[in-house]
C-alpha positions as CSV (number, residue, x, y, z in Angstrom):
1,X,79.8,43.5,92.9
2,X,77.6,46.4,91.8
3,X,77.5,45.5,88.1
4,X,75.2,48.3,87.0
5,X,77.3,50.8,89.0
6,X,80.5,49.5,87.3
7,X,79.0,50.0,83.9
8,X,78.0,53.6,84.7
9,X,81.4,54.3,86.1
10,X,83.1,52.8,83.0
11,X,80.9,55.0,80.8
12,X,81.9,58.1,82.8
13,X,85.6,57.2,82.7
14,X,85.4,56.7,78.9
15,X,83.6,60.0,78.3
16,X,86.1,61.8,80.4
17,X,88.9,60.2,78.4
18,X,87.4,61.0,75.1
19,X,86.4,64.7,75.9
20,X,89.4,66.9,75.0
21,X,90.4,69.7,77.3
22,X,89.5,73.0,75.6
23,X,91.6,76.1,75.3
24,X,89.7,78.4,77.7
25,X,90.7,81.8,76.2
26,X,89.9,80.6,72.7
27,X,86.7,79.1,73.9
28,X,85.7,82.3,75.5
29,X,86.2,84.4,72.4
30,X,84.1,81.9,70.4
31,X,81.4,82.0,73.1
32,X,81.3,85.9,72.8
33,X,81.2,85.8,69.1
34,X,78.4,83.3,69.2
35,X,76.4,85.4,71.7
36,X,76.8,88.5,69.6
37,X,75.8,86.8,66.3
38,X,72.7,85.2,67.9
39,X,71.5,88.5,69.5
40,X,72.5,91.0,66.8
41,X,68.9,91.4,65.6
42,X,67.4,91.9,69.0
43,X,66.5,95.3,70.3
44,X,69.5,95.2,72.6
45,X,71.8,94.1,69.8
46,X,70.7,96.8,67.4
47,X,71.0,99.5,70.1
48,X,74.6,98.6,70.9
49,X,75.4,97.8,67.2
50,X,76.5,94.2,67.6
51,X,77.1,94.0,63.8
52,X,79.8,96.6,64.1
53,X,81.3,94.9,67.1
54,X,81.5,91.6,65.2
55,X,83.3,93.4,62.3
56,X,85.9,95.0,64.6
57,X,89.5,93.8,64.7
58,X,89.3,93.0,68.4
59,X,85.8,91.8,69.3
60,X,86.4,91.5,73.1
61,X,87.9,95.0,73.4
62,X,85.2,96.6,71.3
63,X,82.5,94.8,73.2
64,X,83.9,96.1,76.5
65,X,84.0,99.7,75.1
66,X,80.6,99.7,73.5
67,X,78.4,98.0,76.1
68,X,78.1,99.4,79.6
69,X,77.9,97.4,82.8
70,X,74.5,96.3,84.0
71,X,73.3,95.2,87.4
72,X,69.9,93.7,87.7
73,X,68.1,97.0,88.5
74,X,69.6,98.7,85.4
75,X,69.0,95.9,82.9
76,X,65.5,95.2,84.2
77,X,64.5,98.9,84.1
78,X,65.9,99.5,80.6
79,X,65.3,96.1,78.9
80,X,63.9,93.0,80.7
81,X,60.7,94.6,81.8
82,X,59.7,94.8,78.2
83,X,59.2,91.0,78.2
84,X,56.4,91.4,80.8
85,X,54.8,94.0,78.5
86,X,54.5,91.4,75.8
87,X,57.6,92.3,73.7
88,X,59.9,89.7,72.3
89,X,63.5,89.8,70.8
90,X,64.5,92.2,73.6
91,X,68.0,91.1,74.8
92,X,67.7,87.6,73.3
93,X,65.7,86.2,70.3
94,X,62.1,85.3,71.1
95,X,60.7,85.2,74.6
96,X,62.1,83.3,77.5
97,X,59.9,80.4,78.7
98,X,61.0,80.8,82.3
99,X,61.9,83.5,84.7
100,X,64.1,82.6,87.7
101,X,63.0,84.2,90.9
102,X,65.9,85.3,93.0
103,X,65.7,87.3,96.2
104,X,69.5,87.2,96.3
105,X,70.8,88.3,99.6
106,X,69.2,91.6,100.1
107,X,65.7,93.0,99.7
108,X,62.3,91.4,100.0
109,X,61.2,91.5,96.4
110,X,62.3,88.8,94.0
111,X,64.3,89.5,90.9
112,X,62.9,87.9,87.8
113,X,65.8,86.7,85.6
114,X,65.0,85.4,82.1
115,X,65.9,81.7,81.5
116,X,65.9,80.7,77.8
117,X,65.8,77.2,76.4
118,X,69.5,77.7,75.5
119,X,70.2,78.3,79.1
120,X,68.3,75.2,80.3
121,X,70.4,73.2,77.8
122,X,73.6,74.9,79.0
123,X,72.8,74.0,82.6
124,X,72.1,70.4,81.5
125,X,75.5,70.2,79.7
126,X,77.2,71.6,82.8
127,X,75.5,69.0,84.9
128,X,76.9,66.3,82.6
129,X,80.4,67.9,83.0
130,X,79.9,67.6,86.7
131,X,78.9,63.9,86.5
132,X,81.8,63.2,84.2
133,X,84.2,64.8,86.6
134,X,83.3,62.2,89.2
135,X,85.7,59.9,87.4
136,X,88.5,62.0,89.0
137,X,87.2,61.2,92.5
138,X,87.9,57.9,94.3
139,X,84.4,56.6,94.4
140,X,83.5,52.9,94.3
141,X,81.2,51.5,91.6
142,X,78.3,51.0,93.9
143,X,78.1,54.7,94.5
144,X,76.7,55.1,91.0
145,X,73.7,53.0,92.0
146,X,72.7,55.2,95.0
147,X,70.1,57.9,95.1
148,X,70.8,61.6,95.1
149,X,69.0,64.0,97.4
150,X,68.7,67.4,95.6
151,X,67.5,70.0,98.1
152,X,66.4,73.0,96.1
153,X,63.3,75.1,95.8
154,X,59.8,73.8,94.8
155,X,59.5,72.3,91.3
156,X,55.9,73.4,91.2
157,X,56.5,76.4,88.9
158,X,54.0,79.2,88.7
159,X,52.3,80.0,85.4
160,X,52.5,83.7,84.6
161,X,51.1,84.6,81.2
162,X,53.2,83.0,78.6
163,X,56.0,81.8,80.9
164,X,56.6,79.9,84.1
165,X,58.4,81.3,87.2
166,X,60.4,79.6,90.0
167,X,63.9,79.5,91.5
168,X,66.6,78.2,89.2
169,X,67.0,75.0,91.3
170,X,63.2,74.3,90.8
171,X,63.4,75.1,87.1
172,X,66.3,72.7,86.7
173,X,64.8,70.0,88.8
174,X,61.5,70.3,86.9
175,X,63.4,69.4,83.7
176,X,65.2,66.3,85.0
177,X,65.4,63.7,82.3
178,X,63.2,60.6,82.7
179,X,66.1,58.2,83.0
180,X,67.4,60.1,86.1
181,X,64.1,60.3,88.0
182,X,64.6,56.9,89.7
183,X,67.8,58.3,91.3
184,X,66.3,61.7,92.2
185,X,65.1,62.3,95.7
186,X,62.9,63.5,97.4
187,X,61.0,62.7,94.2
188,X,58.5,64.7,92.2
189,X,55.6,64.7,94.7
190,X,57.6,66.0,97.7
191,X,59.6,68.4,95.5
192,X,56.5,70.2,94.5
193,X,55.6,71.2,98.1
194,X,56.1,74.9,98.2
195,X,56.3,75.4,102.0
196,X,59.9,74.6,103.1
197,X,59.0,73.3,106.6
198,X,56.3,71.0,105.1
199,X,58.7,69.7,102.5
200,X,61.5,69.0,105.0
201,X,59.0,67.2,107.3
202,X,58.0,64.9,104.4
203,X,61.7,64.2,103.7
204,X,62.3,63.3,107.3
205,X,59.2,61.0,107.3
206,X,60.4,59.2,104.2
207,X,64.2,59.2,104.8
208,X,64.4,55.5,105.9
209,X,63.0,54.4,102.5
210,X,65.9,55.8,100.6
211,X,69.5,54.8,100.0
212,X,71.1,58.2,99.6
213,X,74.6,58.3,98.2
214,X,74.9,62.0,97.5
215,X,73.4,65.3,98.7
216,X,73.1,68.5,96.7
217,X,72.1,72.0,97.9
218,X,73.1,75.2,99.7
219,X,74.9,74.4,103.0
220,X,72.7,76.3,105.5
221,X,69.5,74.7,104.3
222,X,71.1,71.3,103.9
223,X,72.2,71.4,107.6
224,X,68.6,72.2,108.6
225,X,67.3,69.3,106.6
226,X,69.8,66.9,108.0
227,X,69.1,68.0,111.6
228,X,65.4,67.4,111.0
229,X,66.0,63.9,109.7
230,X,68.3,63.2,112.7
231,X,65.8,64.6,115.2
232,X,62.8,62.8,113.6
233,X,64.5,59.4,113.8
234,X,66.3,60.1,117.1
235,X,69.7,59.5,115.5
236,X,73.2,60.4,116.6
237,X,74.2,61.3,113.0
238,X,72.9,61.1,109.4
239,X,75.0,58.0,108.5
240,X,72.8,55.9,110.8
241,X,70.0,56.2,108.3
242,X,72.0,56.8,105.1
243,X,75.1,54.7,105.6
244,X,76.1,54.9,102.0
245,X,76.2,58.8,101.9
246,X,79.6,59.6,100.3
247,X,79.3,62.9,98.5
248,X,78.0,66.4,99.2
249,X,77.7,68.8,96.3
250,X,77.6,72.3,97.8
251,X,76.7,75.3,95.7
252,X,76.4,79.1,95.4
253,X,78.4,80.0,98.5
254,X,81.7,79.2,100.1
255,X,81.5,76.0,102.0
256,X,84.2,76.6,104.6
257,X,82.1,78.7,107.0
258,X,79.7,75.8,107.3
259,X,82.3,73.0,107.3
260,X,82.6,72.5,111.1
261,X,78.8,72.5,111.8
262,X,78.1,70.3,108.7
263,X,80.7,67.7,109.7
264,X,79.2,67.5,113.2
265,X,76.1,65.9,111.6
266,X,78.1,63.1,109.9
267,X,79.2,59.7,111.2
268,X,82.2,59.6,108.7
269,X,83.8,62.0,106.3
270,X,82.2,62.6,102.9
271,X,83.6,64.0,99.7
272,X,82.6,67.7,99.4
273,X,82.3,68.9,95.8
274,X,81.7,72.6,95.2
275,X,79.6,73.9,92.3
276,X,78.6,77.4,91.2
277,X,75.0,77.4,90.0
278,X,73.4,80.8,90.2
279,X,70.1,82.1,88.9
280,X,71.9,83.4,85.9
281,X,73.6,80.1,84.9
282,X,76.0,77.3,85.8
283,X,79.3,79.0,86.0
284,X,81.9,76.7,87.5
285,X,82.4,73.2,89.0
286,X,85.0,71.4,91.0
287,X,86.5,68.7,88.8
288,X,89.2,67.2,91.1
289,X,89.6,66.3,94.7
290,X,91.9,67.9,97.4
291,X,90.7,71.4,96.6
292,X,87.7,73.7,97.2
293,X,88.4,75.5,94.0
294,X,86.1,75.3,90.9
295,X,86.9,75.4,87.2
296,X,85.2,78.0,85.2
297,X,83.0,76.5,82.4
298,X,84.4,78.5,79.5
299,X,82.7,76.8,76.5
300,X,79.1,76.7,77.5
301,X,77.1,79.9,76.7
302,X,78.6,82.2,79.3
303,X,81.3,84.9,78.6
304,X,83.2,86.1,81.6
305,X,84.9,89.4,82.4
306,X,86.6,90.6,85.6
307,X,86.7,93.9,87.4
308,X,89.3,94.4,90.2
309,X,87.5,94.4,93.5
310,X,88.7,97.7,94.9
311,X,86.8,100.4,96.9
312,X,87.3,103.0,94.2
313,X,85.3,100.9,91.7
314,X,82.4,99.9,94.0
315,X,79.4,102.1,94.7
316,X,77.7,102.1,98.1
317,X,74.8,99.9,96.7
318,X,77.4,97.3,95.4
319,X,77.2,98.3,91.8
320,X,80.2,99.3,89.7
321,X,81.4,102.8,88.9
322,X,81.3,103.6,85.1
323,X,85.0,104.0,84.9
324,X,85.8,100.6,86.6
325,X,88.4,98.8,84.4
326,X,87.7,95.3,83.1
327,X,90.1,92.5,82.6
328,X,89.7,89.6,80.2
329,X,90.4,86.0,81.2
330,X,93.9,85.8,79.9
331,X,95.0,88.8,82.0
332,X,93.7,87.9,85.4
333,X,96.1,87.3,88.3
334,X,96.0,84.7,91.0
335,X,94.9,85.5,94.6
336,X,93.4,88.8,93.6
337,X,89.7,89.5,94.2
338,X,87.6,90.3,91.1
339,X,84.0,91.3,90.6
340,X,82.4,88.8,88.2
341,X,80.6,90.0,85.0
342,X,78.8,87.6,82.7
343,X,77.1,87.7,79.3
344,X,74.9,84.7,78.6
345,X,72.5,82.8,76.3
346,X,69.7,84.2,78.4
347,X,70.3,87.7,77.3
348,X,72.3,89.0,80.2
349,X,75.0,91.4,79.0
350,X,78.1,92.5,81.0
351,X,75.9,91.6,84.0
352,X,77.1,92.2,87.5
353,X,76.1,88.9,89.2
354,X,77.0,90.3,92.6
355,X,79.7,87.8,93.5
356,X,83.4,88.3,94.0
357,X,85.9,85.6,93.1
358,X,89.6,85.0,93.0
359,X,91.7,82.7,90.8
360,X,93.6,80.1,92.8
361,X,95.2,78.4,89.8
362,X,95.2,80.5,86.5
363,X,96.6,77.6,84.4
364,X,93.6,75.5,85.4
365,X,91.2,78.5,85.4
366,X,90.1,77.5,88.9
367,X,88.3,80.0,91.1
368,X,86.8,80.4,94.6
369,X,83.9,82.6,95.6
370,X,85.2,85.2,98.0
371,X,82.0,87.2,98.7
372,X,79.5,89.6,97.4
373,X,80.0,93.2,96.3
374,X,77.3,94.2,98.8
375,X,79.1,92.4,101.6
376,X,81.9,94.9,101.6
377,X,82.2,96.9,104.9
378,X,83.9,100.2,104.3
379,X,81.9,102.7,106.3
380,X,85.0,104.0,108.2
381,X,87.7,102.8,105.8
382,X,88.0,99.3,107.2
383,X,87.7,97.8,103.7
384,X,86.6,94.4,104.9
385,X,85.5,91.8,102.3
386,X,83.5,88.8,103.3
387,X,86.3,86.4,102.7
388,X,88.4,88.2,105.4
389,X,85.3,88.0,107.7
390,X,84.9,84.3,107.0
391,X,88.6,83.6,107.7
392,X,88.3,85.5,111.0
393,X,85.2,83.7,112.1
394,X,86.9,80.4,111.3
395,X,89.8,81.4,113.5
396,X,87.2,81.9,116.3
397,X,85.8,78.4,115.7
398,X,89.3,76.9,116.0
399,X,90.4,79.0,119.0
400,X,87.3,78.6,121.1
401,X,86.3,75.1,119.7
402,X,82.9,76.2,118.7
403,X,80.8,76.2,115.5
404,X,79.6,79.5,113.9
405,X,77.8,78.7,110.6
406,X,76.2,82.1,110.3
407,X,77.0,85.7,111.1
408,X,76.0,89.3,110.2
409,X,77.8,92.6,110.8
410,X,77.1,96.3,110.5
411,X,79.0,99.5,111.2
412,X,76.9,101.9,113.3
413,X,77.4,104.6,116.0
414,X,77.5,103.5,119.6
415,X,76.0,105.5,122.5
416,X,79.2,107.7,122.6
417,X,78.6,108.7,118.9
418,X,81.6,106.8,117.7
419,X,81.5,104.0,115.0
420,X,81.7,100.4,116.1
421,X,81.4,97.1,114.2
422,X,78.4,95.2,115.7
423,X,78.5,91.4,115.0
424,X,75.9,88.8,115.6
425,X,77.4,85.3,115.6
426,X,75.2,82.2,115.2
427,X,76.3,79.4,117.5
428,X,74.8,76.7,119.7
429,X,78.0,76.5,121.7
430,X,79.0,78.4,124.8
431,X,81.5,81.3,124.6
432,X,81.9,84.7,126.2
433,X,80.9,87.5,123.9
434,X,83.6,89.9,125.2
435,X,86.4,87.3,124.6
436,X,85.0,86.6,121.1
437,X,85.0,90.3,120.3
438,X,88.6,90.7,121.4
439,X,89.8,87.7,119.4
440,X,87.7,88.7,116.3
441,X,89.2,92.2,116.4
442,X,92.7,90.8,116.7
443,X,92.2,88.4,113.8
444,X,90.9,91.1,111.5
445,X,93.8,93.4,112.4
446,X,96.2,90.7,111.5
447,X,94.4,89.9,108.2
448,X,93.7,93.4,106.9
449,X,96.0,96.5,107.2
450,X,93.2,98.9,106.3
451,X,91.1,97.5,109.1
452,X,94.0,97.9,111.5
453,X,94.4,101.6,110.5
454,X,90.7,102.2,110.8
455,X,90.7,100.7,114.3
456,X,93.4,103.2,115.3
457,X,91.2,106.1,114.1
458,X,87.5,106.2,113.3
459,X,86.5,102.6,114.2
460,X,86.4,102.5,118.0
461,X,85.7,98.9,118.7
462,X,84.0,95.6,118.1
463,X,80.8,94.4,119.8
464,X,79.8,90.7,119.6
465,X,76.4,89.1,120.4
466,X,76.0,85.3,120.1
467,X,72.5,84.0,119.2
468,X,70.8,80.8,118.1
469,X,71.7,80.0,114.5
470,X,68.1,79.3,113.8
471,X,67.4,83.1,114.1
472,X,69.1,83.6,110.8
473,X,66.8,81.1,109.1
474,X,63.8,82.7,110.7
475,X,64.9,86.1,109.5
476,X,65.1,84.8,106.0
477,X,61.6,83.2,106.4
478,X,60.2,86.6,107.6
479,X,61.9,88.7,104.8
480,X,62.1,86.3,101.9
481,X,61.5,82.5,102.2
482,X,63.1,79.4,103.6
483,X,65.2,77.1,101.5
484,X,66.1,77.1,97.8
485,X,68.7,79.6,96.6
486,X,68.1,82.0,99.5
487,X,71.4,83.1,101.1
488,X,71.8,85.1,104.3
489,X,73.2,88.6,103.9
490,X,76.5,89.1,105.8
491,X,76.7,92.9,105.9
492,X,73.8,95.3,106.5
493,X,73.5,99.0,106.4
494,X,72.3,100.8,109.5
495,X,68.6,100.9,108.5
496,X,68.5,97.2,107.7
497,X,70.5,96.4,110.8
498,X,67.9,98.3,113.0
499,X,65.2,96.0,111.6
500,X,67.5,92.9,112.3
501,X,68.1,94.0,115.9
502,X,64.4,94.6,116.4
503,X,63.6,91.2,115.0
504,X,66.2,89.5,117.3
505,X,64.8,91.3,120.4
506,X,61.3,90.1,119.6
507,X,62.5,86.5,119.5
508,X,63.9,86.5,123.0
509,X,61.5,85.1,125.6
510,X,60.1,87.6,128.1
511,X,61.5,87.3,131.6
C-alpha cells in the first residue's frame, strides 16, 4: 500500500472537511472593500476617489458608477505604462515585481500585465484549493505519490530593470515551493528552455525516467507534447510509457473542442479537471467530478462583475460600450452569456479580461468559459459566439467520425461580391469539404436563429477548407510563439484572414 500517498490523501481529506464553505456574495463584497482600502492612496485610487466609494451606503453600486470599464489598451495607456517610467503606487501600492507577458489571441505584441506579490500569493492559495478539491475525486492513495507534468512557458524569466517578465505559467512555476519540486516535471532545467520545440524534445527524451500521474497545461500544446513523446518512443498511446497517468488538468480554454483528439492519445480514460488560470489571476477551478464547470474563487483577491454578452454592448474590437450594463454576482442568471470583468490585487480595475462565461449552476457559482469577446462573428448580423461554433464543430466530429481540434473563421466577400463565412478546419482525418460545409451550415442554423435569418439575407453561404492541424501551431509560431498560454484565435477580420490564407498557401508543397 502507498503509505506516503495515503498520508497525503488523509491530510487533503481533513483540510477539505475543516475548510468551511464561504458565502460567495458576502465574500465578494469583502474582497472589493479590501481592494479599495488597499489601493485608496494610489494614483488610481485618488483619481477615482476610493475613500468616497468606501464611505457610500452601497460600495458595489458606487464603485460601478464611479470607475469606468478598462480593457488592456485603455488601462495600459492611462495607467500601467507609468510603472515602466519608474513610477510607483500607480494602480496598486508599490511596484510589481513581475509583469506577465500575454499575447492573448490576437496581435503580435505581448501585453505586459502587472503581477504583484499579493497576486502570486493568491495564485498559490488557489492552487492549494485545487489540490484540496482532489478529495472529491475518486483517486487512489498511490496517485498522490506520482509526478506532475506541468507544461507551461519557460521559467527562465527575463530581467527588465527592477522587475522580471514572463508568461504567468512561467512566473507561477518559478515560485514552486521546495517541497513540491520532487513531484514537478519536467523539472527546473528543462523548464528553463525558452524554445518550445527544444523543450518538448527534451521532455520526450526523458519521458521514460518519470512516473507521471497528472498533466497540466493548455490542451492544444499538451496534445503536441504527447504526440512527440509517442512518436519518439514509437508508442501506440501515452499510457504505454506513463501507465499511472490518471488526471489531466486543462486550463484557460474550453476543453470540449479538444476532447476527441486528446482521448485518441490515451490508452485508458483519465479524469479531466478544468481550471481557469489567466495572466490576470486564478479565477475558477473544478472542484467536483461529472462536470466541466468550474467554481468561481470568490474569496481570493479578485472581484467579479458581469456584462450581458449582447451585440449592442460590444464594440468591433471586442471592447465594451460605455453604456453597457453591469450585473453583480447575486443577480446573474443561469445559461446566459456574460462578459467577465475583474478587479484584482495586481491593480486591475473593472478590467475586461476578454473572456465570456455562463453560469451553469448559480447556487454553486459554477461557470464555463464560452468564448472571447473578439470571437464574435456579426459582420452580417449572424451573431455567432464561439461556443455556438464549438458546438457545431463537435456535431461535425460526431457526424463524420473525425477529429477537429482547431478551426478559424472569417466573414468576407466572395467573387460575386456577396458575404460568405470561410472556415478552415484542422483535421488529420478524411472528409469532403463540401459535405462538411453543408452540415456545418445546417448545425448553425439549428443552433442560432440570428444566423438562420442572416443566411436567408446577407450571408450567402459557407465555405470549408480542411487543413493539417499543425498549420495552426505554425501560425502561432510565426505570429507569437509556441506553447505556454498562447491560444489560437477563432475569428479573424478580413485583413488578418488575408494574412492567414497567404500563410496557408505558402505551406502547401509546390506541384
